[in-house]
N, C-alpha and C positions, 0 to 999 in steps of 0.2 A: 134673527131680526127681532128687535125690541118691539114689544106690544105694549100699548097703553091700557091700563086697567084701572077702573075707578073702584076704590075700596071705601068702606065705612068702618072706622075704628073709633071706639069711644064716642060714637055719635058724630064724628068728624069725617067729612068726605075728603078723600085723598086720591089723587091720580098719580100712579107710578108707571114707569117704563121698566120692563123686565125681559130678559132673554128666556125666562121660564114660560111655560104654557099658562094660559088664563086659568085652566083647571087647577094647576099647582098653586098659583097665586091665591085663588079663592080658598084653597085648603089652608094655606097659611093664614089668611084673613079669618077663616072660621075658627082655627085653633087659637089664634091670638084673642079673638073676642070671647072664646070659651074661657081662656085663662083670666081675662079681665073680669068676667062674671064670677068666676071662682074666687078670685082675690077680693072682689067687692063684697061678696057674701061672707067671707071669713074675717074681714077687717072693718074698721070704721072709717076707712079712707073715703073721702068724698071729693077731695080736690083731684082734678084730672091728672096733674103732674105727679102727685103722691101715688095715685093708683097706677100710673104708667111706670113709675120707678119701682114699685113693689112687684109688678108683673115682670119687669126686666130682671130684677133680682131673683125671682123664682125661676124664670126660664134659664137664666145663666147658671144657677145652681143645678138645675136638671141637666144642662149641657155638660157641666163638669162631671157629674156622676155618670152620664152616658159615656163620656170619653174614658173615664177610669174603667168602666165595665168593658169597653171595647179593648182597651190595653190589656186587661186581664184575659179576655178571650183570645187575643192575638198571642199573648205569652203562652197560655195553655195550649193553643193550637200548635205553636212551634215545638213545645215540649212533646206533645203527642206525635207530631211528625217525626221528630228525632227518635222517639221510642219505636215507632213503626219501622223506620229505616234500619235501626239496630237489629230488630227482630228479623227483618227480611234478609239482612246481610249474613 
């Protein structure tokens, strides 16, 4: 069941509906606001849109790196599984 949760991001209030728990949504809000603060401190971006786009670029880059790392782990896991199977046989 979708729950409504009021968030504050970049000083803007936003009400969303989510199938996730409020605790999860609050964690997403906390992480996003943390990323915004991090980018704001490292750049001279003052415009809300510029700041939001820079955060989106950073988070997207992190997502790509995490996916690549997961693919590497899955590949290595498969290789190790095959090695174990050969040793057992």
